[in-house]
LUMTI-412006 format. One record per atom (N, C-alpha, C, O): atom name; x negated, y negated, z. Coordinates in steps of 0.05 Angstrom, whole numbers. Each point is the difference from the previous one (the first is absolute). Layout:
BEGIN
   site        x        y        z
     CA        X        Y        Z
...
END
This chain:
BEGIN
   site        x        y        z
      N     1697     -351     -920
     CA       -3       14       26
      C       32       27       -5
      O       24       -4       -4
      N      -36       22        7
     CA       21       27        0
      C        2        4       32
      O      -15       -7       18
      N       38       21      -20
     CA       19       10       24
      C      -12       16       11
      O       -8       19      -14
      N        3      -18       32
     CA       -8       28        9
      C       10       21       21
      O        0      -11       22
      N        8       35      -19
     CA       15       14       29
      C      -12      -10       16
      O      -24       -8       -2
      N       43        4       30
     CA       -8      -13       16
      C        1       18       30
      O        5       -7       23
      N      -13       39      -34
     CA        3       18       19
      C      -33       -3       11
      O       -3        9       22
      N      -15      -18      -32
     CA      -25       -5        1
      C       -5      -27      -10
      O       11      -11      -18
      N      -36        2       39
     CA      -11      -26       -3
      C      -12       -2      -23
      O      -16       18       -5
      N       20      -42      -16
     CA      -14       -2      -25
      C      -19      -27        0
      O        7      -20      -12
      N      -27       21       24
     CA       -8      -33       -6
      C      -14       -8      -22
      O      -15       15      -11
      N       18      -34        6
     CA      -10      -14      -23
      C       -8      -25       11
      O        9      -12       20
      N      -30        4      -38
     CA      -16      -34       12
      C       24      -27      -11
      O        9       -3      -23
      N       -6      -11       43
     CA       17      -20       -3
      C      -10      -22       -3
      O      -18      -10       14
      N       29       -2      -38
     CA       -7      -24      -13
      C      -16      -26       21
      O      -20      -14       -3
      N       41       16       26
     CA       -6      -23       17
      C      -30        5       11
      O      -13      -20        2
      N        0       46        7
     CA      -29        5        5
      C      -11       -1      -21
      O      -21       10        8
      N       18      -14      -26
     CA      -18        0      -24
      C      -19      -23       -4
      O        8      -23       -2
      N      -36       28        0
     CA      -16      -22        6
      C        5      -23      -25
      O       15        5      -19
      N      -28      -27       23
     CA        6      -15      -28
      C       26      -10        0
      O        4      -16      -18
      N       20       20       36
     CA       30      -12      -11
      C       -1      -24        3
      O       -6      -11       21
      N       13       -1      -44
     CA        2      -28      -14
      C       18      -12       27
      O       23        8        6
      N      -36      -29        8
     CA       15      -19       22
      C       25       -5        0
      O       15        9       17
      N       -6      -25      -38
     CA       31        0      -13
      C       16       19        2
      O       22       -5        8
      N      -28       27      -14
     CA        9       28        4
      C        4        4       12
      O       24        7        1
      N      -42       -4       26
     CA        0        2       29
      C       13       -9       15
      O       13       13       17
      N      -14      -40      -21
     CA       20      -17       16
      C       35        5       -3
      O       18       -1       17
      N      -18        7      -47
     CA       27        0       -1
      C       13       35       10
      O       23        8        5
      N      -39        2       -6
     CA       -2       31       14
      C        9       -5       23
      O       22       10        4
      N      -33      -25       17
     CA       -7       -8       23
      C       27      -21        9
      O        3       -8       24
      N        8        3      -37
     CA       27      -20        0
      C       21       19       -8
      O       23       -6        7
      N      -26       25      -20
     CA       22       20       -7
      C        6       15       26
      O       22       -3       11
      N      -44       21        0
     CA       -9       13       28
      C       14      -14       24
      O       10       12       19
      N      -12      -44      -22
     CA       10      -13       26
      C       37        1        0
      O       13       -6       20
      N       -2       13      -44
     CA       22       -3       -3
      C       12       23        6
      O       21       -1       13
      N      -33       25      -20
     CA        7       29        6
      C        0       -2       25
      O       22        1       11
      N      -46       -3        5
     CA       -8        1       31
      C       28      -13       12
      O       14       15       14
      N       -6      -39      -17
     CA       12      -17        8
      C       32       15        2
      O       16       -9       17
      N       -7       29      -34
     CA       19       14        6
      C       -7       32       -2
      O       13       15      -14
      N      -36       -8       30
     CA        1       28        4
      C        3        7       31
      O        0       24        6
      N        3      -44       15
     CA        7        5       25
      C      -25        6       11
      O        0        6       23
      N      -28       -7      -41
     CA      -25       16       20
      C        1      -16       27
      O       -3       11       21
      N       10      -43      -25
     CA      -18      -24       26
      C       23       17       19
      O      -14       11       17
      N       32       -7      -14
     CA       25        8       22
      C      -10       17       20
      O       -5       -1       24
      N        1       29      -57
     CA       -9       23       18
      C      -25       -1       17
      O       -4       13       20
      N      -11      -29      -32
     CA      -31      -11       15
      C        1      -15       21
      O      -19        1       15
      N       37      -15      -10
     CA        7      -14       20
      C        9        9       25
      O       -3       -6       23
      N       17       26      -38
     CA       18       16       33
      C      -21        6       21
      O       -2       -9       22
      N      -15       28      -35
     CA      -15       10       25
      C      -21      -21       17
      O       -6        2       24
      N       -4      -22      -45
     CA      -17      -19        3
      C       21      -22       27
      O      -11       -7       21
      N       31        2      -26
     CA       14      -12       14
      C        8       15       28
      O        1      -14       21
      N        4       38      -19
     CA        0       19       30
      C      -38        1       10
      O       -8        6       23
      N       -3      -12      -38
     CA      -31       -3       15
      C       -2      -23       10
      O       -7       -1       24
      N       12      -19      -37
     CA       -3      -29        8
      C        9       -2       22
      O      -15       -4       19
      N       47        7      -12
     CA       20       -5       24
      C      -25       21       20
      O      -13      -13       17
      N        7       37      -19
     CA      -17        7       21
      C      -14      -10        4
      O       -6       11       21
      N      -15      -32      -25
     CA      -19      -13        6
      C        5      -24       11
      O      -19      -13        9
      N       49        2       -9
     CA       10      -21       15
      C      -14      -22       -9
      O      -13      -12       17
      N       11        2      -45
     CA      -12      -21       -8
      C      -29       -1      -10
      O       -9      -16      -17
      N       -8       38       33
     CA      -24       -1       -2
      C       -5        4      -41
      O        6       20      -13
      N      -16      -39        4
     CA       -7        7      -27
      C       -6       20      -16
      O      -21       10        9
      N       29        4      -30
     CA       -6       21      -13
      C      -12      -11      -21
      O        8      -22       -8
      N      -27       36       -6
     CA      -12        0      -21
      C        0       21      -18
      O       -5       23        8
      N       11      -29      -38
     CA       13       24      -14
      C      -23       -7      -22
      O      -13      -21       -2
      N       10       47      -15
     CA      -16       -6      -20
      C       10       17      -27
      O        1       24        5
      N        6      -32      -33
     CA       14       11      -19
      C      -19        2      -18
      O      -11      -18      -13
      N        7       48       13
     CA      -22       10      -18
      C       12       -5      -32
      O       23       -2       -7
      N      -44        3       -7
     CA        3       -2      -34
      C       28      -16      -14
      O       16        8      -18
      N      -17      -37       38
     CA       26      -16        2
      C       11      -15      -33
      O       22       -9       -7
      N      -48       11       -7
     CA        5       -6      -24
      C        6      -26        3
      O      -15      -13       14
      N       41       -3      -29
     CA       11      -29        2
      C        2      -10       24
      O       -3      -24        4
      N       10       47       18
     CA        6      -17       26
      C       25        1        6
      O        6       -7       22
      N       14       16      -39
     CA       27      -10       -2
      C       14       18       29
      O       20      -10       11
      N      -29       29       -4
     CA       13       19       18
      C      -18      -17       31
      O        9       -4       22
      N      -29       -1      -29
     CA      -24       -6       28
      C       13      -27        8
      O        2       -5       24
      N        7      -10      -40
     CA       12      -25        4
      C       31        1       14
      O        4      -10       22
      N       15       23      -39
     CA       25       -1        4
      C       -2       17       33
      O        9      -14       19
      N      -18       39      -11
     CA        0        5       17
      C      -10      -20       23
      O       10       -1       23
      N      -35      -15      -33
     CA       -3      -23       23
      C       24      -18        5
      O       10       -9       21
      N       -2        5      -46
     CA       22      -23        6
      C       22       11       14
      O       10      -12       19
      N       -2       32      -26
     CA       24       16       15
      C       -2        3       36
      O       17       -4       18
      N      -45       12      -15
     CA      -13        6       29
      C        1      -32        3
      O        8        0       24
      N      -10      -26      -29
     CA        3      -30       10
      C       25       -8       10
      O        8      -10       21
      N        6       20      -53
     CA       30       -6        8
      C       10        5       29
      O        8      -16       17
      N      -11       50      -12
     CA       11       12       20
      C      -18       -9       31
      O        7        8       23
      N      -28      -24      -27
     CA      -13      -13       26
      C      -17       20       11
      O       -4        0       25
      N       -8       24      -44
     CA      -19       18       10
      C      -23      -12       -5
      O       -3      -16      -18
      N      -18       24       38
     CA      -28       -7        7
      C      -13       20      -19
      O      -13       18       10
      N       13      -20      -42
     CA      -12       19      -12
      C      -16      -16      -26
      O       11      -15      -16
      N      -38       20       15
     CA      -17       -7      -22
      C       -8       11      -20
      O      -17       18        4
      N       25      -22      -33
     CA       -3       25      -21
      C      -25       -5      -18
      O        4      -19      -16
      N      -29       31       16
     CA      -13       -6      -23
      C        2       26      -25
      O       15       19       -3
      N      -35      -28      -11
     CA       12       16      -26
      C      -34        6      -17
      O      -17      -18       -1
      N       14       42       -9
     CA      -28       -1      -10
      C        6       14      -31
      O       24        7       -1
      N      -38       -1      -21
     CA       -2        2      -28
      C      -22        0      -10
      O      -20      -12        7
      N       23       26      -26
     CA      -31       11       -8
      C        1      -21      -27
      O      -22        2      -12
      N       41      -19        0
     CA        1      -15      -14
      C       -4      -26        2
      O       21      -12        8
      N      -42       -4      -12
     CA       -3      -32       11
      C       26       -7      -18
      O       17       -9       17
      N       -7        9      -37
     CA       24      -22       -4
      C       25       11       12
      O       20      -15        0
      N      -17       40       11
     CA       22        0       13
      C       -7      -12       28
      O       18      -14        9
      N      -40       18        7
     CA       -7      -13       18
      C        8      -39       -5
      O       16      -14       12
      N      -30       10      -31
     CA        4      -36      -14
      C       24       -4       10
      O        7      -13       20
      N        7       27      -38
     CA       36      -10       -5
      C       10        9       33
      O       15      -15       12
      N      -26       38       -2
     CA       22       -4       29
      C       -9      -16       24
      O       16       -6       18
      N      -51       -5      -17
     CA        0      -24        9
      C       19      -21       -3
      O       16       -9       17
      N      -20        3      -41
     CA       19      -32       -6
      C       13        5       11
      O        1      -10       23
      N       22       37      -35
     CA       32       -1        8
      C        5        0       32
      O       22       -6        7
      N      -37       12        8
     CA       -1       -1       32
      C       -5      -23        7
      O       14      -10       18
      N      -37       -4      -32
     CA       -1      -27       15
      C       29      -19       -7
      O       13      -15       15
      N       -9       20      -40
     CA       28      -11       -4
      C       27       -2       16
      O       19      -15        0
      N      -29       40       16
     CA       26        5       20
      C      -11       -4       30
      O        8       10       21
      N      -23      -23      -24
     CA      -15       -7       28
      C        2       28       23
      O       13        0       21
      N      -29       23      -31
     CA       -1       27       17
      C      -27      -12        8
      O      -12      -19      -10
      N        7       34       28
     CA      -20       12       10
      C      -18       26       -5
      O      -20        6       13
      N       28        4      -29
     CA      -16       25      -12
      C      -25       -7      -16
      O       -3      -24       -7
      N      -16       42        0
     CA      -23       -3      -15
      C       -3       22      -19
      O       -1       24        6
      N        0      -32      -26
     CA      -12       25      -25
      C      -28        3       -4
      O      -17      -18       -2
      N       12       44        0
     CA      -31        6      -14
      C       -2       17      -14
      O       18       16       -5
      N      -44      -17       -6
     CA       -8       23      -24
      C       -7       23       16
      O      -15       -4       19
      N       24       31      -24
     CA       -6       25        6
      C        7       16      -11
      O       23        0      -10
      N      -53       32        9
     CA       17       21      -16
      C        8       20       25
      O      -18       16        8
      N       40      -16        2
     CA       17       15       15
      C      -16       25       -4
      O      -10        8       21
      N        3        8      -43
     CA       -8       32        3
      C      -35       -6        8
      O      -10       20        8
      N        0      -34       -9
     CA      -24       -6        5
      C      -14      -20       21
      O      -20        4       13
      N       33      -21      -12
     CA      -13      -20       21
      C        6       18       35
      O        9       22        7
      N      -18      -42        5
     CA       10       11       31
      C       26      -11        4
      O        3      -22      -10
      N       19       31       23
     CA       23      -12        5
      C       -5      -13       30
      O       -9       14       18
      N       17      -48      -13
     CA       -5       -4       22
      C       17       16       26
      O       22       11       -5
      N      -33      -12       28
     CA       10       12       27
      C       12      -18       19
      O        3        8       23
      N        3      -28      -30
     CA       11      -21       18
      C       31      -11       -9
      O        5      -24        2
      N       11       40      -11
     CA       30        0      -13
      C       10       18       13
      O      -11       22        3
      N       35      -30        8
     CA       20       14       10
      C       21       21       -9
      O       12       16       13
      N      -11      -21      -45
     CA       11        4      -17
      C       -7        1      -24
      O       -5      -22      -11
      N        1       41       -1
     CA      -14        7      -32
      C       18        9      -16
      O        9       22        6
      N        2      -36      -32
     CA       21       15      -15
      C      -13       -1      -31
      O      -21      -11       -6
      N       39       24      -10
     CA       -5        3      -31
      C       26        2       -8
      O       16       13       13
      N      -12      -24      -31
     CA       27        1      -20
      C      -12        2      -29
      O      -16      -13      -13
      N       36       41        7
     CA       -1        2      -33
      C      -34       -7      -10
      O      -11      -16      -15
      N        1       38       36
     CA      -33        9      -11
      C       -8       25        1
      O      -20        7      -13
      N       33       11       26
     CA      -13       20        6
      C        6       25      -20
      O      -11       21       -3
      N       36      -34      -12
     CA        1       16      -26
      C      -17        3      -22
      O       -2       19      -15
      N      -14      -48       15
     CA      -24        1      -18
      C      -26       22        9
      O      -22        0      -10
      N       30       14       25
     CA      -32       13       11
      C       10       32        1
      O       22       10        4
      N      -45        0       -9
     CA        7       31       -5
      C        1        7       30
      O        5      -18       15
      N       -9       46       -5
     CA       11       10       30
      C      -17      -10        4
      O        3      -23        9
      N      -32       31      -14
     CA      -18       -4       23
      C      -14      -24        8
      O      -18       -3       17
      N       32      -17      -36
     CA       -5      -25       11
      C       11      -14       10
      O       -8      -19       13
      N       35       30      -19
     CA       25       -6       21
      C       -6        5       25
      O       -3      -19       16
      N       -2       49       -7
     CA       -1        7       26
      C      -29      -15       12
      O       -3       -4       24
      N      -10       -2      -38
     CA      -21      -15       10
      C        7      -23        9
      O       -6       -6       23
      N       19      -14      -41
     CA        7      -33        8
      C       19        1       22
      O        2      -21       13
      N       18       47       -4
     CA       17       -4       20
      C      -12        7       25
      O       10       -9       20
      N      -29       22      -19
     CA      -19       22       21
      C      -19      -35        8
      O       -6      -11       22
      N        1        5      -43
     CA      -18      -32        6
      C       20      -23       17
      O       -6       -8       23
      N       22        1      -34
     CA       26      -14       11
      C        4        7       27
      O        1      -16       18
      N        3       49      -15
     CA        7        1       27
      C      -19        4       22
      O        7        2       24
      N      -39        0      -35
     CA      -13       -6       27
      C      -11      -33        3
      O      -11       -8       20
      N       18      -11      -46
     CA       -5      -26        8
      C       19      -16        7
      O       -4      -24        2
      N       33       39        3
     CA       24      -21        4
      C       -1       13       31
      O       -4       22        8
      N       13      -54       11
     CA        2        8       26
      C       23        5        7
      O        3        1       25
      N       17        4      -39
     CA       25        1        9
      C       19       21      -16
      O       13       19        9
      N      -15      -31      -38
     CA       24        6      -15
      C      -18        1      -29
      O      -18      -15       -7
      N       30       39       -7
     CA       -1        1      -30
      C       20        4      -12
      O       14       19        7
      N       -6      -38      -30
     CA       24        8      -16
      C      -10       -6      -32
      O      -17      -14      -11
      N       40       40        0
     CA       -6       -5      -29
      C       25        7      -10
      O       14       19        5
      N      -10      -43      -25
     CA       25        4       -9
      C       -8        4      -35
      O      -19      -10      -12
      N       35       26        4
     CA      -10        7      -37
      C       22       15      -15
      O       23        1        9
      N      -28        8      -30
     CA       25        7      -16
      C        4       34       -2
      O      -18       16       -4
      N       41      -12        7
     CA        3       37       -3
      C        5        9      -28
      O       17       -9      -16
      N      -32       27       13
     CA        2       16      -31
      C       25       11        1
      O        6       18       16
      N       16      -29      -36
     CA       25       12       -3
      C        8       -6      -31
      O      -11      -17      -13
      N       28       32        4
     CA       21      -17      -23
      C       16      -25       11
      O        4      -17      -17
      N        5       13       35
     CA       13      -22        7
      C      -26      -21        4
      O        0      -15      -19
      N      -11       13       28
     CA      -33      -16        7
      C       -5       -5      -29
      O        1      -22      -11
      N       -5       40        2
     CA       -5       -6      -37
      C       13      -21      -15
      O       -6      -22       -9
      N       25       35       10
     CA       23      -19      -18
      C        1      -34       15
      O        0      -21      -13
      N        3       24       41
     CA        2      -20       13
      C      -22      -23      -12
      O        6      -21      -12
      N      -35       31       18
     CA      -19      -12      -15
      C       -1       -7      -23
      O      -14      -19       -7
      N       26       32       -9
     CA      -10       -6      -33
      C       23      -24       -2
      O       -8      -22       -7
      N       42       27       12
     CA       17      -24        5
      C       -9      -20        6
      O       -5      -16      -19
      N       -4        7       53
     CA       -7      -15       16
      C      -20      -13      -18
      O        5      -22      -10
      N      -31       34        6
     CA      -22      -17      -11
      C        7      -13      -25
      O      -17      -15      -11
      N       35       18        4
     CA        6      -10      -34
      C       24      -21        8
      O       -3      -23       -9
      N       25       29       24
     CA       10      -24        9
      C      -10      -27       16
      O       10      -23       -2
      N      -30       31       18
     CA      -16      -21       16
      C      -20       -8      -10
      O      -15      -14       13
      N        9       24      -40
     CA      -32      -14       -2
      C        2        1      -31
      O       13       17      -11
      N      -28      -39       -4
     CA        5        6      -30
      C      -41       13       -2
      O      -11       -5      -21
      N       -1       14       36
     CA      -29       -1        4
      C       -4       34      -11
      O        2       20       14
      N       -8      -21      -41
     CA      -10       32       -9
      C      -16       17       26
      O        6       24        4
      N      -24      -37       12
     CA       -9        7       19
      C       14       19       17
      O       -5       24        3
      N       24      -39        8
     CA       18        9       16
      C       18       22       -3
      O        7       17       16
      N        5      -25      -52
     CA       15       24       -8
      C       -8       24       -4
      O       16       19       -1
      N      -47      -18       -3
     CA      -17       30        2
      C       -4        0       26
      O       11       20        9
      N      -21      -31        7
     CA      -16        7       28
      C       28       18       17
      O       -1       22       11
      N       22      -39      -14
     CA       22        5       19
      C        8       30        2
      O       -6       14       20
      N       21       -3      -45
     CA        0       29       -3
      C      -27       16        2
      O        1       24        5
      N      -23      -34       -9
     CA      -29       23       -3
      C        1        0       33
      O       -4       21       12
      N        7      -45        4
     CA        1       -2       29
      C       19       31       11
      O      -13       15       14
      N       29      -11      -17
     CA       22       20        7
      C       -8       31       -4
      O        0       18       17
      N       -9      -15      -45
     CA      -16       24       -8
      C      -19        9       18
      O        2       22       10
      N      -22      -42       -4
     CA      -17       -1       10
      C        0        1       35
      O      -20        5       14
      N       46      -12       -3
     CA        3        5       26
      C       -2       29       12
      O       -4       22      -11
      N       10      -30       37
     CA        6       28       22
      C       31        6        4
      O       17      -18       -1
      N      -12       41        6
     CA       21        2        8
      C       -5        6       37
      O      -20        2       15
      N       54       -2      -10
     CA      -15       -1       37
      C       -5       22       10
      O       -9       -2       23
      N       10       27      -34
     CA      -16       24       17
      C      -28       -6      -11
      O      -17        8       16
      N        8      -19      -39
     CA      -27       -3       -2
      C      -16      -25       17
      O      -25       -2        2
      N       48      -17       11
     CA       -9      -18       11
      C      -14        4       30
      O      -20       -9       10
      N       42       31        0
     CA       -8       13       27
      C      -17        9       -1
      O      -16      -10       15
      N        6       32      -33
     CA      -32        7       -8
      C      -12      -12        0
      O      -16        6       19
      N       10      -24      -29
     CA      -23      -26       -9
      C       -3       -4       33
      O      -21        5       11
      N       43      -16        4
     CA       -1      -15       30
      C       -8       28       17
      O      -21       -4       13
      N       28       18      -11
     CA      -15       26       10
      C      -29        9       -8
      O      -15        9       18
      N       11      -10      -31
     CA      -31        3      -11
      C      -16      -26        6
      O      -23        7        6
      N       23      -30       -6
     CA        1      -22       10
      C       -1       -4       32
      O      -12      -17       14
      N       23       31       -9
     CA        1        5       43
      C       19      -24        6
      O       -5      -17       17
      N       27       16      -33
     CA       24      -28        9
      C       21       26       14
      O       23        5       -7
      N      -38        8       28
     CA       23       15       14
      C       22      -18        5
      O       -2      -24        5
      N       25       40       -7
     CA       22      -11        9
      C       16      -33      -15
      O       18      -14        9
      N      -37       11      -37
     CA       13      -15      -11
      C       25        7       -5
      O        7       24        0
      N       10      -45       -5
     CA       37       -9       -1
      C       -8       -2      -33
      O      -21      -11       -9
      N       42       24       -8
     CA        1       -5      -30
      C       26        5       -8
      O       12       22        1
      N        2      -59      -14
     CA       27        7        5
      C        5      -15      -33
      O      -14      -20       -4
      N       29       26      -13
     CA       15      -15      -21
      C        5      -22        5
      O       13       -7       20
      N      -24      -13      -42
     CA       17      -25        4
      C        9       -9      -30
      O       -6       14      -19
      N       23      -41       16
     CA       12       -5      -30
      C      -27      -11      -18
      O      -23       -1        9
      N       32       -5      -32
     CA        2       17      -19
      C      -20       29       -4
      O      -20        2      -14
      N       34       19       32
     CA      -21       21       -4
      C      -28       -3        4
      O      -18        1      -18
      N       14       -7       45
     CA      -19       -2        9
      C       -3        6       24
      O       21        1       12
      N      -50        5        4
     CA       -4       15       20
      C      -16      -22       18
      O      -15      -17      -10
      N       21       21       36
     CA      -15       -8       19
      C      -13       12       23
      O       12        4       21
      N      -38        5      -27
     CA      -18        9       23
      C      -11      -17       22
      O      -13      -20       -4
      N       19       33       33
     CA       -1      -25       17
      C       -5       27       30
      O       14       17       12
      N      -54      -32      -15
     CA      -11       17       19
      C       -6      -16       28
      O       -5      -24       -2
      N        4       35       23
     CA       -3      -22       24
      C      -20       13       13
      O        8       23        6
      N      -33      -27        2
     CA      -30        5       12
      C       13        9       33
      O       12      -15       15
      N      -16       36      -11
     CA        6       15       28
      C      -12      -19       23
      O      -24       -2        2
      N       37       -9       12
     CA      -20      -11       28
      C        1      -22       -6
      O       -7      -12       20
      N       14       -8      -42
     CA      -12      -28       -6
      C      -27        2      -15
      O       -9       17      -16
      N       -1      -40       26
     CA      -17       -6      -19
      C      -35       18        7
      O       -6        9       22
      N      -16       -9      -52
     CA      -12       22       17
      C      -27      -20       19
      O       -5      -24       -2
      N       -6       41       15
     CA      -22      -18       20
      C      -22      -10      -13
      O       -9        7      -22
      N        0      -24       36
     CA      -29      -14      -25
      C      -25       18        7
      O      -21       -4      -12
END
């Protein structure tokens, strides 16, 4: 892997996305990502707007869908945080990989969580339209601009209340944190390669704003979150869509 200038996006195929990935290597990589996700603060960033929405609903249960959830680390952590706070929130997840779905489902059962995991290609399959919140974490940077705009647009149309996106910021600091953090927190060569490559392919904040406008998510709020990530938050005007 060669370092690329960060002024422009440089997308490369990530090892985790390759077909025929060895199951043992895949599991090791997912475990490394679990540790990285646990320290990223992403769950706290995502929970804040969900908490506000849940309180508006006065105990009426919210349904949340985590797209391209991988091994379900953030999905489960979000559900556990909501449960500890007494919020009426159910969090489901979906992913293209059957191995990731199986791993996420098993771990969710072990933690006695209500959420379900199912296999889906979020770029091709219809998104369910019965979720109050649709979110994705560390997925948008995998996509070219057209696909990113398309996904954001579909998330906006399908979600009844809220769209959330948490992802990396392309910057020298982000690259350095990814390079060091992936090596400190995982032995997986897949994680060592994919982490810095992900930053090279990530968007900068002004690029994210442009994507949101093109996707029709007018009024989307975008802010930095630690460590060198952003949170995009879009609320459907006037509440849920009419049937």
